[in-house]
N, C-alpha and C positions, 0 to 999 in steps of 0.2 A: 504493500500499499504506499501511497505516496505521503511525506512526511513535509509538514511544515517548516520553511527554513527559517534560519536562526533570527534572519532581519525579520521576518513575517512575526515571527513571537515576541519580538522586540518593538513592533510598530509603535502599540501604545506608550512607549518610553519617551518616544518622540513627541508624542502629543502633550507630554507633562506628566503623564500618570507614571506609577510605580511599575517596575517589572511583573509580572504576573510570577506568581508562585510556582512550583513543581506542579500540583492540583490542578490548578487553571492551565497551566501547560498541556496536562494530560485530558483535561477535560474539552478543550478546544482540539485537540486532536482527534479525539472520540467523534466529536461532532462534525467536524471536518471529515473525516473518514466515513462517518455515516453519511454527510450529503453524497460525496464521492461515490457511494456505494450503488446511490439509485442506477448510476447509467451502465449498471450489470443488468436491471430491470430482473433479479434474481434476488427474492426475498428471503432465501436462505443466506444471502449473504449481510442483507439489511437488517431482519429481526434480531441476530443476535446482539445487536449494538442497543437495542432496546430492552428494558425489564422487561418481564412478563406481567407485571402490574401495571405497564405503561398508561399513561393517559397521553391522548393524542386529540388536538383540536386542528382540525384542517384550515379555518378562519375565524375571524370574529363574531361570523354570522351563522358557523354551523357548530350542533353540539358535540362535544367531545364526545370521545370512542374510548375503550379501555382495551388491554392486553392487546397480544399479539393477533388474536382475532379479528377485534375492533379496526385494528390500523389493516389487517389484511382487506377485509371489508372494505374499507372506505378508500384504500388506494390501490387493491388488486387489480381493478379493471383498469387503471393508468398504465399497469405493465404491460397488458394486451393491446390497449389501443393505440400505445404509441410506439407503433411497428417501425417508426426511423429514430427511435432513440430519445432517452432521457437525460437531460443535464442538470445538474443545480450548480450554477455559477455562484461561488462566493464572493462578493465585493469587498466586504468589510467585517469583521469579527472584534467581539468584546468580549470581556470576561471579568466576573466578580463573584468571589467563591465560587457555589456549585454552581452559578449560573453563565451560561454563555448565549449570546443573542450574536445573528449573524444577519446579514442586507444581501440578499441572493436574488439571484433570477433563475427561476426553475424552468426549463423548457421541456414540454411533452411534445415531441414531434411525431407528427400522424397525418396519413394520407387522408384520415377521414375528420379527425376532432384533436387539431393543433391548438394547443394553448402556451403561452407565457406568461408567469407570473413573479411579477416583482413584489416583494416585502420582507417582513424582519422575522425572522425564527427566534424563540425565545424557548432556550431548551435548560432541563433542572437536571444535574447529573446527581446520581447517588449511588455510594456504591460500583463506580466505574460502568456504570449502564444509563441510559437517558430514561431517566423517571417520568419527564412529563415532556413534551413538545406542543407550542402554540407557534402556529403563523399568523401574521397580520398584515394583511393585502395594502399595500402602495398602489398596484395597478394590475390590470388583468387584459391580455389582447388574444383575441380568437383569431 
């Protein structure tokens, strides 16, 4: 799996913030790897990064789902309908304690149902797994 560069891990220091702790760096790496794993379109590579009882909220207007089954139900159809690929492009990342936030552009490339979503992902990491994940929409392009 791809690793964050040392410069990327220190990016917040240039903005006057303290360097991330070892725990924060590990949490950022987990979330980054999780986002990158979506390009595989393989839930067997994606779900292990989520706790078994995770909570996922697709957007601020959609009720949360719980557990791997809920995530699979909510996002599984995107795996099959995105016949041309999926990409989560991370534009920026912030970390504070067990929280990781990222600004992303997610592209679900499809001949039938293309979608580009831009927003902020908020991740709560506990015991080395993503326990809660909520996305907040900036814009959607169909």
